[in-house]
C-alpha positions as a Markdown table, in Angstrom:
| # | Residue | x | y | z |
|---|---|---|---|---|
| 1 | Unk | -36.7 | -17.0 | -4.5 |
| 2 | Unk | -34.6 | -18.4 | -7.3 |
| 3 | Unk | -30.8 | -18.7 | -7.0 |
| 4 | Unk | -30.4 | -16.1 | -9.7 |
| 5 | Unk | -32.6 | -13.6 | -7.9 |
| 6 | Unk | -30.7 | -14.3 | -4.6 |
| 7 | Unk | -27.4 | -13.7 | -6.3 |
| 8 | Unk | -28.7 | -10.3 | -7.6 |
| 9 | Unk | -29.9 | -9.4 | -4.2 |
| 10 | Unk | -26.6 | -10.3 | -2.5 |
| 11 | Unk | -24.5 | -8.7 | -5.2 |
| 12 | Unk | -26.4 | -5.4 | -4.9 |
| 13 | Unk | -26.1 | -5.2 | -1.1 |
| 14 | Unk | -22.5 | -6.4 | -1.1 |
| 15 | Unk | -21.3 | -3.9 | -3.7 |
| 16 | Unk | -23.2 | -1.0 | -2.2 |
| 17 | Unk | -20.9 | -1.4 | 0.8 |
| 18 | Unk | -17.9 | -0.5 | -1.3 |
| 19 | Unk | -19.1 | 3.0 | -2.0 |
| 20 | Unk | -21.0 | 4.5 | 1.0 |
| 21 | Unk | -20.6 | 8.1 | -0.2 |
| 22 | Unk | -22.8 | 7.2 | -3.2 |
| 23 | Unk | -25.7 | 6.5 | -0.9 |
| 24 | Unk | -26.3 | 10.1 | -0.1 |
| 25 | Unk | -26.9 | 10.9 | -3.8 |
| 26 | Unk | -28.9 | 7.9 | -4.8 |
| 27 | Unk | -32.4 | 8.7 | -3.4 |
| 28 | Unk | -32.9 | 11.7 | -5.7 |
| 29 | Unk | -31.8 | 9.7 | -8.7 |
| 30 | Unk | -34.0 | 6.7 | -7.7 |
| 31 | Unk | -37.1 | 8.9 | -7.5 |
| 32 | Unk | -36.6 | 10.0 | -11.1 |
| 33 | Unk | -36.8 | 6.4 | -12.3 |
| 34 | Unk | -40.3 | 5.6 | -13.5 |
| 35 | Unk | -39.5 | 2.7 | -15.7 |
| 36 | Unk | -40.0 | -1.1 | -15.1 |
| 37 | Unk | -38.3 | -2.9 | -12.3 |
| 38 | Unk | -35.6 | -4.5 | -14.5 |
| 39 | Unk | -34.4 | -1.1 | -15.7 |
| 40 | Unk | -34.6 | 0.2 | -12.2 |
| 41 | Unk | -32.6 | -2.7 | -11.0 |
| 42 | Unk | -29.9 | -2.2 | -13.7 |
| 43 | Unk | -29.5 | 1.5 | -13.0 |
| 44 | Unk | -29.3 | 1.1 | -9.2 |
| 45 | Unk | -27.1 | -1.9 | -9.4 |
| 46 | Unk | -24.7 | 0.1 | -11.5 |
| 47 | Unk | -24.6 | 3.0 | -9.1 |
| 48 | Unk | -24.0 | 0.6 | -6.2 |
| 49 | Unk | -20.7 | -0.6 | -7.4 |
| 50 | Unk | -17.3 | 0.9 | -8.3 |
| 51 | Unk | -17.4 | 2.1 | -11.9 |
| 52 | Unk | -14.6 | -0.3 | -13.1 |
| 53 | Unk | -16.7 | -3.3 | -12.1 |
| 54 | Unk | -19.9 | -2.3 | -13.8 |
| 55 | Unk | -19.5 | -3.8 | -17.3 |
| 56 | Unk | -18.2 | -7.3 | -16.3 |
| 57 | Unk | -20.5 | -7.7 | -13.3 |
| 58 | Unk | -23.7 | -6.5 | -14.9 |
| 59 | Unk | -22.9 | -8.7 | -17.9 |
| 60 | Unk | -22.3 | -11.7 | -15.7 |
| 61 | Unk | -25.8 | -11.5 | -14.2 |
| 62 | Unk | -27.6 | -10.6 | -17.4 |
| 63 | Unk | -27.8 | -6.8 | -17.0 |
| 64 | Unk | -25.3 | -5.4 | -19.6 |
| 65 | Unk | -24.1 | -1.9 | -19.4 |
| 66 | Unk | -22.4 | -1.2 | -22.7 |
| 67 | Unk | -21.7 | 2.5 | -21.9 |
| 68 | Unk | -19.5 | 1.7 | -19.0 |
| 69 | Unk | -15.8 | 2.5 | -19.6 |
| 70 | Unk | -13.3 | -0.4 | -19.8 |
| 71 | Unk | -11.3 | 0.2 | -16.7 |
| 72 | Unk | -9.2 | -2.5 | -14.8 |
| 73 | Unk | -11.2 | -4.0 | -12.0 |
| 74 | Unk | -10.1 | -4.2 | -8.3 |
| 75 | Unk | -13.0 | -5.7 | -6.5 |
| 76 | Unk | -14.2 | -8.3 | -9.0 |
| 77 | Unk | -12.5 | -11.2 | -7.2 |
| 78 | Unk | -14.5 | -10.4 | -4.0 |
| 79 | Unk | -17.7 | -10.7 | -6.0 |
| 80 | Unk | -16.6 | -13.9 | -7.6 |
| 81 | Unk | -15.9 | -15.4 | -4.2 |
| 82 | Unk | -19.4 | -14.4 | -3.1 |
| 83 | Unk | -21.0 | -15.7 | -6.3 |
| 84 | Unk | -19.3 | -19.1 | -6.0 |
| 85 | Unk | -20.5 | -19.4 | -2.4 |
| 86 | Unk | -24.1 | -18.5 | -3.3 |
| 87 | Unk | -24.0 | -21.1 | -6.2 |
| 88 | Unk | -22.6 | -23.7 | -3.8 |
| 89 | Unk | -25.0 | -23.2 | -0.9 |
| 90 | Unk | -28.0 | -21.4 | -2.4 |
| 91 | Unk | -30.4 | -19.8 | 0.1 |
| 92 | Unk | -28.9 | -21.8 | 3.0 |
| 93 | Unk | -25.8 | -19.6 | 2.8 |
| 94 | Unk | -27.0 | -17.5 | 5.7 |
| 95 | Unk | -27.1 | -20.4 | 8.0 |
| 96 | Unk | -23.5 | -21.7 | 7.4 |
| 97 | Unk | -21.3 | -21.6 | 10.5 |
| 98 | Unk | -18.4 | -19.2 | 10.6 |
| 99 | Unk | -15.7 | -21.8 | 10.5 |
| 100 | Unk | -17.1 | -23.5 | 7.5 |
| 101 | Unk | -17.6 | -20.2 | 5.8 |
| 102 | Unk | -14.0 | -19.2 | 6.5 |
| 103 | Unk | -12.7 | -22.4 | 5.1 |
| 104 | Unk | -14.7 | -22.0 | 1.9 |
| 105 | Unk | -13.5 | -18.4 | 1.5 |
| 106 | Unk | -9.9 | -19.4 | 2.0 |
| 107 | Unk | -10.3 | -22.1 | -0.7 |
| 108 | Unk | -11.9 | -19.8 | -3.1 |
| 109 | Unk | -9.4 | -17.0 | -2.4 |
| 110 | Unk | -6.4 | -19.2 | -2.9 |
| 111 | Unk | -7.9 | -20.5 | -6.2 |
| 112 | Unk | -8.3 | -16.9 | -7.3 |
| 113 | Unk | -4.8 | -16.1 | -6.1 |
| 114 | Unk | -5.8 | -13.3 | -3.7 |
| 115 | Unk | -3.3 | -12.2 | -1.1 |
| 116 | Unk | -3.7 | -13.6 | 2.3 |
| 117 | Unk | -4.6 | -10.3 | 3.8 |
| 118 | Unk | -7.3 | -9.9 | 1.2 |
| 119 | Unk | -8.7 | -13.3 | 2.0 |
| 120 | Unk | -8.7 | -12.5 | 5.7 |
| 121 | Unk | -10.6 | -9.3 | 5.0 |
| 122 | Unk | -13.3 | -11.3 | 3.3 |
| 123 | Unk | -13.3 | -13.8 | 6.2 |
| 124 | Unk | -13.8 | -11.0 | 8.7 |
| 125 | Unk | -16.4 | -9.2 | 6.5 |
| 126 | Unk | -18.7 | -12.0 | 5.2 |
| 127 | Unk | -20.2 | -13.5 | 8.4 |
| 128 | Unk | -21.4 | -10.2 | 9.8 |
| 129 | Unk | -22.6 | -9.1 | 6.4 |
| 130 | Unk | -24.6 | -12.3 | 5.9 |
| 131 | Unk | -26.1 | -12.0 | 9.4 |
| 132 | Unk | -27.3 | -8.5 | 8.4 |
| 133 | Unk | -28.8 | -9.8 | 5.2 |
| 134 | Unk | -30.6 | -12.6 | 7.0 |
| 135 | Unk | -32.3 | -10.0 | 9.3 |
| 136 | Unk | -33.9 | -8.1 | 6.4 |
| 137 | Unk | -37.6 | -8.4 | 6.1 |
| 138 | Unk | -37.8 | -6.9 | 2.6 |
| 139 | Unk | -35.1 | -6.6 | 0.0 |
| 140 | Unk | -35.0 | -4.0 | -2.8 |
| 141 | Unk | -31.9 | -3.7 | -5.0 |
| 142 | Unk | -31.4 | 0.0 | -4.3 |
| 143 | Unk | -28.2 | 1.4 | -2.6 |
| 144 | Unk | -30.5 | 3.9 | -0.8 |
| 145 | Unk | -32.4 | 1.0 | 0.7 |
| 146 | Unk | -29.2 | -0.7 | 1.7 |
| 147 | Unk | -28.1 | 2.5 | 3.4 |
| 148 | Unk | -31.4 | 2.7 | 5.3 |
| 149 | Unk | -31.0 | -0.7 | 7.0 |
| 150 | Unk | -27.6 | 0.0 | 8.4 |
| 151 | Unk | -26.9 | 2.3 | 11.3 |
| 152 | Unk | -24.7 | 5.4 | 10.7 |
| 153 | Unk | -22.0 | 4.0 | 13.0 |
| 154 | Unk | -21.8 | 0.8 | 11.1 |
| 155 | Unk | -21.5 | 2.6 | 7.8 |
| 156 | Unk | -18.8 | 4.9 | 9.3 |
| 157 | Unk | -16.8 | 1.9 | 10.6 |
| 158 | Unk | -17.0 | 0.2 | 7.3 |
| 159 | Unk | -16.0 | 3.3 | 5.4 |
| 160 | Unk | -12.9 | 3.7 | 7.6 |
| 161 | Unk | -11.8 | 0.2 | 7.1 |
| 162 | Unk | -12.6 | 0.0 | 3.4 |
| 163 | Unk | -11.3 | 3.4 | 2.5 |
| 164 | Unk | -7.7 | 2.3 | 3.1 |
| 165 | Unk | -6.2 | 0.0 | 0.4 |
| 166 | Unk | -3.9 | -2.8 | 1.5 |
| 167 | Unk | -2.3 | -5.0 | -1.1 |
| 168 | Unk | 0.0 | -7.7 | 0.1 |
| 169 | Unk | 1.0 | -5.6 | 3.1 |
| 170 | Unk | 1.5 | -2.5 | 0.8 |
| 171 | Unk | -0.7 | 0.4 | 1.9 |
| 172 | Unk | -1.9 | 3.1 | -0.5 |
| 173 | Unk | -5.0 | 4.5 | -2.0 |
| 174 | Unk | -3.5 | 7.1 | -4.3 |
| 175 | Unk | -4.1 | 6.6 | -8.1 |
| 176 | Unk | -0.4 | 5.9 | -8.5 |
| 177 | Unk | -0.5 | 3.0 | -6.0 |
| 178 | Unk | -3.8 | 1.7 | -7.3 |
| 179 | Unk | -2.3 | 1.6 | -10.8 |
| 180 | Unk | 0.7 | -0.3 | -9.4 |
| 181 | Unk | -1.5 | -2.8 | -7.6 |
| 182 | Unk | -3.3 | -3.5 | -10.8 |
| 183 | Unk | 0.0 | -4.0 | -12.6 |
| 184 | Unk | 1.4 | -6.3 | -9.9 |
| 185 | Unk | -1.7 | -8.6 | -10.1 |
| 186 | Unk | -1.2 | -8.9 | -13.9 |
| 187 | Unk | 2.6 | -9.7 | -13.8 |
| 188 | Unk | 2.6 | -11.9 | -10.7 |
| 189 | Unk | 1.3 | -15.0 | -12.5 |
| 190 | Unk | 4.0 | -14.7 | -15.2 |
| 191 | Unk | 7.6 | -15.9 | -15.1 |
| 192 | Unk | 9.1 | -12.5 | -16.1 |
| 193 | Unk | 12.2 | -11.4 | -14.4 |
| 194 | Unk | 11.3 | -8.1 | -12.6 |
| 195 | Unk | 13.4 | -5.1 | -11.7 |
| 196 | Unk | 12.0 | -3.0 | -8.9 |
| 197 | Unk | 13.4 | 0.6 | -8.8 |
| 198 | Unk | 12.9 | 3.1 | -6.0 |
| 199 | Unk | 14.5 | 5.1 | -3.3 |
| 200 | Unk | 15.7 | 3.6 | -0.1 |
| 201 | Unk | 12.7 | 2.9 | 2.2 |
| 202 | Unk | 10.0 | 2.8 | -0.4 |
| 203 | Unk | 9.2 | -0.9 | 0.2 |
| 204 | Unk | 11.0 | -2.8 | -2.6 |
| 205 | Unk | 11.2 | -6.1 | -0.7 |
| 206 | Unk | 7.6 | -5.8 | 0.3 |
| 207 | Unk | 6.6 | -5.5 | -3.3 |
| 208 | Unk | 8.8 | -8.5 | -4.3 |
| 209 | Unk | 7.2 | -10.6 | -1.6 |
| 210 | Unk | 3.8 | -9.6 | -2.8 |
| 211 | Unk | 4.6 | -10.7 | -6.4 |
| 212 | Unk | 5.9 | -14.0 | -5.1 |
| 213 | Unk | 2.8 | -14.5 | -2.9 |
| 214 | Unk | 0.5 | -14.0 | -5.8 |
| 215 | Unk | 2.4 | -16.3 | -8.2 |
| 216 | Unk | 2.3 | -20.0 | -8.8 |
| 217 | Unk | 5.5 | -20.3 | -6.8 |
| 218 | Unk | 3.8 | -19.0 | -3.6 |
| 219 | Unk | 4.0 | -22.5 | -2.0 |
| 220 | Unk | 7.8 | -22.5 | -2.3 |
| 221 | Unk | 10.6 | -20.4 | -0.9 |
| 222 | Unk | 11.1 | -16.7 | -1.1 |
| 223 | Unk | 14.8 | -16.0 | -0.5 |
| 224 | Unk | 15.8 | -12.3 | 0.0 |
| 225 | Unk | 19.5 | -11.5 | -0.6 |
| 226 | Unk | 21.0 | -8.2 | 0.3 |
| 227 | Unk | 23.8 | -8.1 | -2.3 |
| 228 | Unk | 25.3 | -4.9 | -0.8 |
| 229 | Unk | 25.9 | -6.6 | 2.5 |
| 230 | Unk | 27.9 | -9.6 | 1.0 |
| 231 | Unk | 31.6 | -8.9 | 0.4 |
| 232 | Unk | 32.8 | -9.9 | -3.0 |
| 233 | Unk | 35.0 | -12.6 | -1.5 |
| 234 | Unk | 32.1 | -14.6 | -0.2 |
| 235 | Unk | 29.1 | -13.6 | -2.4 |
| 236 | Unk | 29.7 | -16.4 | -4.9 |
| 237 | Unk | 29.7 | -19.1 | -2.2 |
| 238 | Unk | 26.6 | -17.6 | -0.6 |
| 239 | Unk | 24.7 | -17.4 | -3.9 |
| 240 | Unk | 25.8 | -20.7 | -5.5 |
| 241 | Unk | 27.0 | -22.8 | -2.5 |
| 242 | Unk | 30.2 | -24.8 | -2.2 |
| 243 | Unk | 31.5 | -28.4 | -2.2 |
| 244 | Unk | 33.2 | -30.0 | 0.7 |
| 245 | Unk | 36.9 | -29.0 | 0.7 |
| 246 | Unk | 36.4 | -26.2 | -1.8 |
| 247 | Unk | 38.4 | -23.9 | 0.6 |
| 248 | Unk | 39.7 | -23.8 | 4.1 |
| 249 | Unk | 36.8 | -24.3 | 6.5 |
| 250 | Unk | 34.5 | -25.9 | 3.9 |
| 251 | Unk | 33.9 | -29.1 | 6.0 |
| 252 | Unk | 30.7 | -30.1 | 4.2 |
| 253 | Unk | 28.7 | -29.4 | 1.1 |
| 254 | Unk | 26.5 | -26.3 | 1.5 |
| 255 | Unk | 23.7 | -25.2 | -0.9 |
| 256 | Unk | 23.5 | -21.6 | -1.9 |
| 257 | Unk | 20.6 | -19.2 | -2.1 |
| 258 | Unk | 19.8 | -20.1 | -5.7 |
| 259 | Unk | 19.5 | -23.8 | -4.8 |
| 260 | Unk | 17.4 | -23.1 | -1.7 |
| 261 | Unk | 15.1 | -20.9 | -3.9 |
| 262 | Unk | 14.5 | -23.7 | -6.5 |
| 263 | Unk | 10.9 | -23.6 | -7.8 |
| 264 | Unk | 10.5 | -20.4 | -5.7 |
| 265 | Unk | 11.7 | -16.8 | -6.0 |
| 266 | Unk | 15.1 | -15.2 | -5.2 |
| 267 | Unk | 15.1 | -11.5 | -4.5 |
| 268 | Unk | 18.4 | -9.8 | -5.2 |
| 269 | Unk | 18.3 | -6.5 | -3.4 |
| 270 | Unk | 20.9 | -3.8 | -4.2 |
| 271 | Unk | 22.0 | -5.8 | -7.2 |
| 272 | Unk | 24.0 | -2.8 | -8.5 |
| 273 | Unk | 26.4 | -3.3 | -5.7 |
| 274 | Unk | 27.7 | -6.6 | -7.2 |
| 275 | Unk | 31.0 | -6.7 | -9.0 |
| 276 | Unk | 31.3 | -7.3 | -12.7 |
| 277 | Unk | 32.7 | -10.7 | -12.0 |
| 278 | Unk | 29.7 | -11.7 | -10.0 |
| 279 | Unk | 27.4 | -10.2 | -12.7 |
| 280 | Unk | 28.9 | -12.6 | -15.3 |
| 281 | Unk | 27.9 | -15.6 | -13.1 |
| 282 | Unk | 24.4 | -14.2 | -12.4 |
| 283 | Unk | 23.9 | -13.8 | -16.2 |
| 284 | Unk | 24.9 | -17.5 | -16.7 |
| 285 | Unk | 22.2 | -18.6 | -14.2 |
| 286 | Unk | 19.6 | -16.5 | -16.0 |
| 287 | Unk | 20.5 | -17.8 | -19.4 |
| 288 | Unk | 21.2 | -21.4 | -18.7 |
| 289 | Unk | 19.2 | -22.0 | -15.5 |
| 290 | Unk | 22.2 | -23.8 | -14.0 |
| 291 | Unk | 25.4 | -23.1 | -12.1 |
| 292 | Unk | 28.4 | -24.7 | -10.5 |
| 293 | Unk | 28.9 | -24.7 | -6.7 |
| 294 | Unk | 32.3 | -23.3 | -5.6 |
| 295 | Unk | 34.7 | -26.2 | -6.0 |
| 296 | Unk | 32.1 | -28.2 | -8.0 |
| 297 | Unk | 32.5 | -30.0 | -11.3 |
| 298 | Unk | 28.9 | -30.9 | -12.0 |
| 299 | Unk | 26.2 | -28.3 | -13.0 |
| 300 | Unk | 23.3 | -27.7 | -10.7 |
| 301 | Unk | 20.0 | -27.0 | -12.5 |
| 302 | Unk | 17.7 | -24.5 | -10.9 |
| 303 | Unk | 14.2 | -23.1 | -11.7 |
| 304 | Unk | 13.6 | -19.9 | -9.8 |
| 305 | Unk | 12.2 | -16.6 | -10.6 |
| 306 | Unk | 14.5 | -13.6 | -10.4 |
| 307 | Unk | 13.3 | -10.3 | -8.8 |
| 308 | Unk | 16.0 | -7.6 | -8.5 |
| 309 | Unk | 15.9 | -4.2 | -6.9 |
| 310 | Unk | 18.1 | -1.1 | -6.8 |
| 311 | Unk | 17.9 | 2.5 | -5.6 |
| 312 | Unk | 20.3 | 3.6 | -8.3 |
| 313 | Unk | 19.9 | 4.5 | -12.0 |
| 314 | Unk | 20.8 | 1.1 | -13.5 |
| 315 | Unk | 20.5 | 2.2 | -17.1 |
| 316 | Unk | 23.0 | 5.0 | -16.6 |
| 317 | Unk | 25.3 | 2.5 | -14.9 |
| 318 | Unk | 25.0 | 0.2 | -17.9 |
| 319 | Unk | 25.9 | 3.1 | -20.2 |
| 320 | Unk | 29.0 | 3.9 | -18.2 |
| 321 | Unk | 30.1 | 0.3 | -17.9 |
| 322 | Unk | 29.5 | 0.0 | -14.2 |
| 323 | Unk | 26.8 | -2.6 | -14.8 |
| 324 | Unk | 26.7 | -5.2 | -17.6 |
| 325 | Unk | 24.3 | -4.4 | -20.4 |
| 326 | Unk | 23.4 | -8.0 | -21.0 |
| 327 | Unk | 22.5 | -8.6 | -17.4 |
| 328 | Unk | 20.5 | -5.4 | -17.2 |
| 329 | Unk | 18.3 | -6.5 | -20.1 |
| 330 | Unk | 18.0 | -10.0 | -18.6 |
| 331 | Unk | 16.6 | -8.9 | -15.3 |
| 332 | Unk | 14.6 | -6.0 | -16.7 |
| 333 | Unk | 11.9 | -7.9 | -18.6 |
| 334 | Unk | 9.5 | -5.8 | -16.5 |
| 335 | Unk | 10.2 | -2.8 | -14.4 |
| 336 | Unk | 8.2 | -1.6 | -11.4 |
| 337 | Unk | 9.1 | 2.0 | -10.3 |
| 338 | Unk | 8.1 | 2.8 | -6.7 |
| 339 | Unk | 7.2 | 6.4 | -6.1 |
| 340 | Unk | 8.8 | 8.2 | -3.1 |
| 341 | Unk | 6.5 | 9.1 | -0.3 |
| 342 | Unk | 6.8 | 12.9 | -1.1 |
| 343 | Unk | 5.0 | 12.1 | -4.4 |
| 344 | Unk | 2.1 | 10.3 | -2.8 |
| 345 | Unk | 1.3 | 12.3 | 0.3 |
| 346 | Unk | -2.4 | 11.5 | -0.1 |
| 347 | Unk | -1.4 | 8.0 | 1.3 |
| 348 | Unk | -0.1 | 9.6 | 4.6 |
| 349 | Unk | -3.3 | 9.2 | 6.5 |
| 350 | Unk | -3.6 | 5.5 | 5.7 |
| 351 | Unk | 0.1 | 4.8 | 6.5 |
| 352 | Unk | 0.0 | 6.8 | 9.7 |
| 353 | Unk | -3.1 | 5.0 | 10.9 |
| 354 | Unk | -1.6 | 1.6 | 10.1 |
| 355 | Unk | 1.7 | 2.3 | 11.9 |
| 356 | Unk | 0.0 | 3.9 | 15.0 |
| 357 | Unk | -2.2 | 0.9 | 15.4 |
| 358 | Unk | 0.6 | -1.6 | 15.0 |
| 359 | Unk | 3.1 | 0.2 | 17.4 |
| 360 | Unk | 0.4 | 0.9 | 20.0 |
| 361 | Unk | -0.5 | -2.9 | 20.0 |
| 362 | Unk | 3.2 | -3.8 | 20.3 |
| 363 | Unk | 3.6 | -1.5 | 23.3 |
| 364 | Unk | 0.3 | -2.3 | 25.0 |
| 365 | Unk | -1.0 | 1.2 | 24.5 |
| 366 | Unk | -4.1 | 2.8 | 23.0 |
| 367 | Unk | -3.5 | 4.2 | 19.5 |
| 368 | Unk | -2.8 | 8.0 | 20.1 |
| 369 | Unk | -4.4 | 10.8 | 18.2 |
| 370 | Unk | -2.4 | 13.3 | 16.2 |
| 371 | Unk | -2.6 | 17.0 | 16.8 |
| 372 | Unk | -3.3 | 19.5 | 14.0 |
| 373 | Unk | 0.2 | 20.9 | 14.4 |
| 374 | Unk | 1.8 | 17.4 | 14.1 |
| 375 | Unk | -0.3 | 16.6 | 11.0 |
| 376 | Unk | 1.0 | 19.8 | 9.4 |
| 377 | Unk | 4.6 | 18.7 | 10.1 |
| 378 | Unk | 4.0 | 15.2 | 8.7 |
| 379 | Unk | 2.5 | 16.6 | 5.6 |
| 380 | Unk | 5.1 | 19.4 | 5.0 |
| 381 | Unk | 8.1 | 17.1 | 5.5 |
| 382 | Unk | 9.5 | 15.5 | 2.3 |
| 383 | Unk | 10.5 | 12.2 | 3.9 |
| 384 | Unk | 13.8 | 11.4 | 2.2 |
| 385 | Unk | 13.9 | 8.1 | 4.0 |
| 386 | Unk | 10.4 | 7.4 | 2.7 |
| 387 | Unk | 8.2 | 4.7 | 4.5 |
| 388 | Unk | 11.0 | 3.5 | 6.7 |
| 389 | Unk | 11.6 | 7.0 | 8.0 |
| 390 | Unk | 7.9 | 7.6 | 8.7 |
| 391 | Unk | 7.7 | 4.2 | 10.4 |
| 392 | Unk | 10.7 | 5.0 | 12.7 |
| 393 | Unk | 9.3 | 8.5 | 13.5 |
| 394 | Unk | 5.9 | 7.1 | 14.5 |
| 395 | Unk | 7.3 | 4.2 | 16.5 |
| 396 | Unk | 9.2 | 6.8 | 18.7 |
| 397 | Unk | 6.1 | 9.1 | 18.9 |
| 398 | Unk | 3.8 | 6.2 | 20.1 |
| 399 | Unk | 6.2 | 5.5 | 23.0 |
| 400 | Unk | 6.7 | 9.2 | 24.0 |
| 401 | Unk | 3.0 | 10.4 | 23.6 |
| 402 | Unk | 0.2 | 9.9 | 26.0 |
| 403 | Unk | -3.1 | 10.4 | 24.3 |
| 404 | Unk | -2.1 | 12.8 | 21.5 |
| 405 | Unk | 1.1 | 13.1 | 19.4 |
| 406 | Unk | 2.4 | 16.6 | 19.6 |
| 407 | Unk | 5.2 | 18.2 | 17.6 |
| 408 | Unk | 7.7 | 17.6 | 20.5 |
| 409 | Unk | 7.1 | 13.9 | 20.1 |
| 410 | Unk | 8.5 | 14.0 | 16.6 |
| 411 | Unk | 12.3 | 14.0 | 15.8 |
| 412 | Unk | 13.8 | 17.5 | 15.8 |
| 413 | Unk | 15.2 | 17.1 | 12.3 |
| 414 | Unk | 11.8 | 16.4 | 10.9 |
| 415 | Unk | 10.3 | 19.5 | 12.5 |
| 416 | Unk | 13.0 | 21.8 | 11.4 |
| 417 | Unk | 13.0 | 20.4 | 7.8 |
| 418 | Unk | 9.2 | 20.7 | 7.6 |
| 419 | Unk | 9.3 | 24.3 | 8.7 |
| 420 | Unk | 12.0 | 25.1 | 6.1 |
| 421 | Unk | 9.9 | 23.4 | 3.4 |
| 422 | Unk | 6.8 | 25.3 | 4.5 |
| 423 | Unk | 8.8 | 28.6 | 4.4 |
| 424 | Unk | 10.2 | 27.9 | 0.9 |
| 425 | Unk | 6.8 | 26.9 | -0.4 |
| 426 | Unk | 5.1 | 30.1 | 1.0 |
| 427 | Unk | 7.6 | 32.6 | -0.3 |
| 428 | Unk | 6.3 | 34.4 | -3.4 |
| 429 | Unk | 8.5 | 34.3 | -6.5 |
| 430 | Unk | 8.2 | 38.0 | -7.0 |
| 431 | Unk | 7.6 | 41.0 | -4.9 |
| 432 | Unk | 9.2 | 44.1 | -3.4 |
| 433 | Unk | 11.8 | 43.9 | -0.7 |
| 434 | Unk | 9.3 | 45.0 | 2.0 |
| 435 | Unk | 6.7 | 42.4 | 0.8 |
| 436 | Unk | 9.2 | 39.5 | 0.8 |
| 437 | Unk | 10.5 | 40.6 | 4.3 |
| 438 | Unk | 6.9 | 40.7 | 5.6 |
| 439 | Unk | 6.2 | 37.2 | 4.2 |
| 440 | Unk | 9.4 | 35.9 | 5.8 |
| 441 | Unk | 8.6 | 37.5 | 9.1 |
| 442 | Unk | 5.2 | 35.9 | 9.2 |
| 443 | Unk | 6.6 | 32.4 | 8.5 |
| 444 | Unk | 9.3 | 32.8 | 11.2 |
| 445 | Unk | 6.9 | 33.9 | 13.8 |
| 446 | Unk | 4.3 | 31.3 | 12.8 |
| 447 | Unk | 7.0 | 28.5 | 13.2 |
| 448 | Unk | 8.2 | 29.8 | 16.5 |
| 449 | Unk | 4.6 | 30.1 | 17.9 |
| 450 | Unk | 3.8 | 26.6 | 16.9 |
| 451 | Unk | 7.1 | 25.4 | 18.4 |
| 452 | Unk | 6.2 | 26.9 | 21.8 |
| 453 | Unk | 2.5 | 25.9 | 21.6 |
| 454 | Unk | 1.4 | 29.5 | 21.1 |
| 455 | Unk | 2.8 | 30.5 | 24.5 |
| 456 | Unk | 3.6 | 34.2 | 24.0 |
| 457 | Unk | 6.0 | 34.5 | 26.9 |
| 458 | Unk | 8.1 | 31.5 | 25.8 |
| 459 | Unk | 8.1 | 32.6 | 22.2 |
| 460 | Unk | 9.1 | 36.2 | 23.0 |
| 461 | Unk | 11.9 | 35.0 | 25.2 |
| 462 | Unk | 13.2 | 32.6 | 22.5 |
| 463 | Unk | 13.1 | 35.5 | 19.9 |
| 464 | Unk | 14.5 | 38.0 | 22.5 |
| 465 | Unk | 11.8 | 40.5 | 21.9 |
| 466 | Unk | 9.2 | 42.0 | 24.3 |
| 467 | Unk | 5.8 | 40.4 | 24.8 |
| 468 | Unk | 4.2 | 43.7 | 23.6 |
| 469 | Unk | 6.2 | 43.6 | 20.4 |
| 470 | Unk | 5.3 | 40.0 | 19.7 |
| 471 | Unk | 1.6 | 40.6 | 20.4 |
| 472 | Unk | 1.6 | 43.5 | 18.1 |
| 473 | Unk | 3.2 | 41.4 | 15.3 |
| 474 | Unk | 0.8 | 38.6 | 15.9 |
| 475 | Unk | -2.2 | 40.9 | 15.4 |
| 476 | Unk | -0.6 | 42.8 | 12.5 |
| 477 | Unk | 0.3 | 39.6 | 10.6 |
| 478 | Unk | -3.0 | 37.8 | 11.4 |
| 479 | Unk | -1.3 | 35.0 | 13.3 |
| 480 | Unk | -3.9 | 35.0 | 16.0 |
| 481 | Unk | -6.2 | 33.2 | 13.5 |
| 482 | Unk | -4.0 | 30.2 | 12.7 |
| 483 | Unk | -4.0 | 28.4 | 16.0 |
| 484 | Unk | -5.9 | 25.1 | 15.8 |
């Protein structure tokens, strides 16, 4: 088998693993193909991979698909790593030891500027995948064929792990987050000053660290500075350092955060909390790439990338004079806006799964399941504290729960707010008084039944009505069908 054929074989099998749901539809399509093997190869190879990869990957191995849309790729670096390994080792790739393979993957991944967690995913995935390839007696470049040589459990396990998207520690699989990941990869290799905007708890520092990790400065320091936590009386000495004797207590020279971050990245969180006087000095660093230590007479040159973050409307602050216009445009060469959790609730399953596994491991417990009632609460709540609030709620739930997280394991404020959100969302905009009252009554009884785990005695006692009245209302309003 030639190296080119081997590459096509490996690429087809590898990419098919990224889209297991497609396998169920491919057999019927495959049977309709009566053309020559090259055409058959091209069609099935295209079906096996995510659409955004089709054009570049097929072109790279000589099977061009000109009709494929030009969409930014996400998995292409994975294929490039594999392609380079095949070209380096040829058919002997399946006999390489795990340690040597891991070393090669790390080298290729770093060269392609992948995140460490992405490289580790490849390190974890490749050995087992190559072992499976080596056991095959016959290879046909058809996703249906690939599906037939894997057990159902193996495909399920892979789908679970591959379905969740993790990018530099940031978790999300919604289109909003995928678009942001693509943007981060493009801007990370530049030297643009970046402004990250988003509500508290959306992960602004995590995004800043991801940008640094993917940049050419990744081997140097990443210095996070919470500007809001530094009083104006000391922020200058903390940012720029000071000379010996500059003030009482300055017994020796001390470098500031900018100096420590030289050739690296400095992350200025809550930059809008700085005074106008401090903003003037920050502007000087950005414009001239030098500063003076407190009490110093010689300029200190510095080469560091600036990433700033705020949860406030900086443009509005600039218009009112609360933030300097010139500094705003200096740090805002590129803006990343992080969506609040309430606008990407499709990411909740991935986030919940991640936090449950992490906190269970930290507390030497098995990751608990989540009851249907608890899932409804998590989804109906609007999470004003965003990812941080979700993280805290699940950390508490893991400790309190045994095998399943029930509503009582969640903070009371979350449960109450979720019920209010559900009630407001379910109320019709129009209707007669009787219709609106019936709708309100149903929602109140539904919430109370769920609160008391559908125990009629406890619910009737809490509402101070008789069991017979409650049972009649349950049947009348169809609430006997919602338990589950």
